[in-house]
C-alpha positions as CSV (number, residue, x, y, z in Angstrom):
1,M,-7.2,19.9,23.3
2,R,-4.8,17.1,24.4
3,R,-5.2,13.8,22.7
4,A,-4.7,10.4,24.3
5,A,-1.1,9.1,24.2
6,A,0.2,7.1,21.3
7,A,3.5,5.4,20.9
8,P,5.4,5.1,17.5
9,T,7.9,2.4,17.0
10,V,10.3,1.9,14.1
11,T,12.3,-1.4,13.8
12,G,14.3,-1.7,10.6
13,G,11.9,-0.8,7.8
14,S,8.7,-1.5,9.8
15,C,6.8,1.0,11.7
16,T,3.8,0.9,14.1
17,V,1.8,3.4,16.0
18,Q,-0.1,2.0,19.0
19,G,-2.7,4.2,20.5
20,V,-6.1,4.1,22.2
21,G,-8.2,1.7,20.2
22,A,-6.0,1.4,17.2
23,R,-2.7,-0.2,16.0
24,C,-1.5,1.1,12.7
25,S,1.4,-0.5,10.8
26,G,3.4,-0.1,7.7
27,T,6.9,0.4,6.3
28,V,9.3,3.3,6.3
29,S,12.0,3.8,3.6
30,R,15.5,5.1,4.0
31,G,14.2,8.4,2.7
32,L,11.6,8.4,5.5
33,R,8.6,7.8,3.2
34,L,5.7,6.0,5.0
35,D,3.3,3.5,3.5
36,G,0.8,1.7,5.7
37,S,-2.7,1.3,6.9
38,C,-4.8,2.3,9.9
39,R,-8.4,1.3,10.6
40,G,-8.8,-0.1,7.1
41,R,-7.5,3.1,5.4
42,A,-4.3,3.2,3.3
43,M,-2.0,6.0,4.4
44,T,1.1,7.4,2.8
45,G,3.3,10.3,4.0
46,R,6.7,11.3,5.3
47,A,8.4,11.1,8.7
48,V,10.1,14.4,9.8
49,L,12.5,14.5,12.7
50,G,13.1,17.7,14.6
51,D,14.7,19.1,17.7
52,G,17.8,17.0,17.5
53,G,15.8,13.8,17.2
54,R,13.5,14.5,20.2
55,S,10.4,15.2,18.1
56,L,8.7,13.3,15.2
57,A,6.0,14.4,12.8
58,L,4.2,11.9,10.6
59,D,3.2,14.2,7.8
60,W,0.4,12.3,6.0
61,D,-0.4,13.0,2.3
62,N,-4.2,12.9,2.9
63,G,-4.6,14.5,6.3
64,R,-3.2,16.4,9.2
65,P,0.2,15.4,10.6
66,D,0.6,13.5,13.9
67,H,3.2,15.0,16.2
68,F,5.2,13.1,18.8
69,S,7.8,14.1,21.3
70,R,10.2,12.1,23.4
71,A,9.4,12.0,27.1
72,L,11.6,11.0,29.9
73,P,10.6,7.9,31.9
74,R,8.7,8.6,35.1
Protein backbone atom coordinates (compact mmCIF):
# COMPACT_ATOMS: atom_id res chain seq x y z
CA MET A 1 0.00 0.00 0.00
CA ARG A 2 1.33 3.46 -0.88
CA ARG A 3 1.38 6.07 1.88
CA ALA A 4 0.78 9.78 1.52
CA ALA A 5 3.87 11.83 0.65
CA ALA A 6 6.03 13.23 3.44
CA ALA A 7 9.02 15.51 3.11
CA PRO A 8 12.09 15.30 5.40
CA THR A 9 14.27 18.39 5.84
CA VAL A 10 17.64 18.65 7.59
CA THR A 11 19.15 22.05 8.33
CA GLY A 12 22.32 21.99 10.39
CA GLY A 13 21.52 19.87 13.44
CA SER A 14 17.73 20.23 13.14
CA CYS A 15 15.38 17.92 11.28
CA THR A 16 11.69 17.95 10.44
CA VAL A 17 9.35 15.58 8.65
CA GLN A 18 6.25 17.26 7.27
CA GLY A 19 3.45 14.96 6.21
CA VAL A 20 -0.29 14.74 6.00
CA GLY A 21 -1.63 15.88 9.37
CA ALA A 22 1.68 15.89 11.23
CA ARG A 23 4.89 17.86 11.57
CA CYS A 24 7.60 16.05 13.49
CA SER A 25 10.79 17.76 14.61
CA GLY A 26 14.03 17.06 16.43
CA THR A 27 17.78 17.01 16.17
CA VAL A 28 20.28 14.97 14.21
CA SER A 29 23.89 14.46 15.35
CA ARG A 30 27.03 14.21 13.24
CA GLY A 31 26.76 10.45 13.75
CA LEU A 32 23.23 10.58 12.24
CA ARG A 33 21.49 9.77 15.55
CA LEU A 34 17.95 11.19 15.70
CA ASP A 35 16.18 12.56 18.77
CA GLY A 36 12.76 14.18 18.43
CA SER A 37 9.04 14.03 18.93
CA CYS A 38 6.01 13.39 16.77
CA ARG A 39 2.37 13.64 17.81
CA GLY A 40 3.41 13.86 21.45
CA ARG A 41 5.65 10.76 21.36
CA ALA A 42 9.40 10.87 21.95
CA MET A 43 11.30 9.20 19.12
CA THR A 44 14.95 8.18 18.81
CA GLY A 45 16.73 6.38 16.03
CA ARG A 46 19.28 6.65 13.28
CA ALA A 47 19.29 8.10 9.77
CA VAL A 48 20.69 5.76 7.11
CA LEU A 49 21.65 7.08 3.67
CA GLY A 50 21.64 4.78 0.66
CA ASP A 51 21.86 4.66 -3.12
CA GLY A 52 24.53 7.34 -3.31
CA GLY A 53 22.50 9.75 -1.17
CA ARG A 54 19.27 9.30 -3.17
CA SER A 55 17.48 7.34 -0.44
CA LEU A 56 17.04 7.90 3.28
CA ALA A 57 15.73 5.58 5.99
CA LEU A 58 14.80 6.85 9.43
CA ASP A 59 15.38 3.70 11.47
CA TRP A 60 13.43 4.28 14.69
CA ASP A 61 14.43 2.48 17.90
CA ASN A 62 10.80 1.81 18.86
CA GLY A 63 9.10 1.09 15.55
CA ARG A 64 9.25 0.49 11.83
CA PRO A 65 11.61 2.57 9.71
CA ASP A 66 10.38 5.33 7.42
CA HIS A 67 11.85 5.25 3.91
CA PHE A 68 12.27 8.23 1.59
CA SER A 69 13.65 8.56 -1.92
CA ARG A 70 14.67 11.58 -3.89
CA ALA A 71 12.29 12.48 -6.69
CA LEU A 72 12.97 14.70 -9.66
CA PRO A 73 10.84 17.86 -9.85
CA ARG A 74 7.84 17.65 -12.15
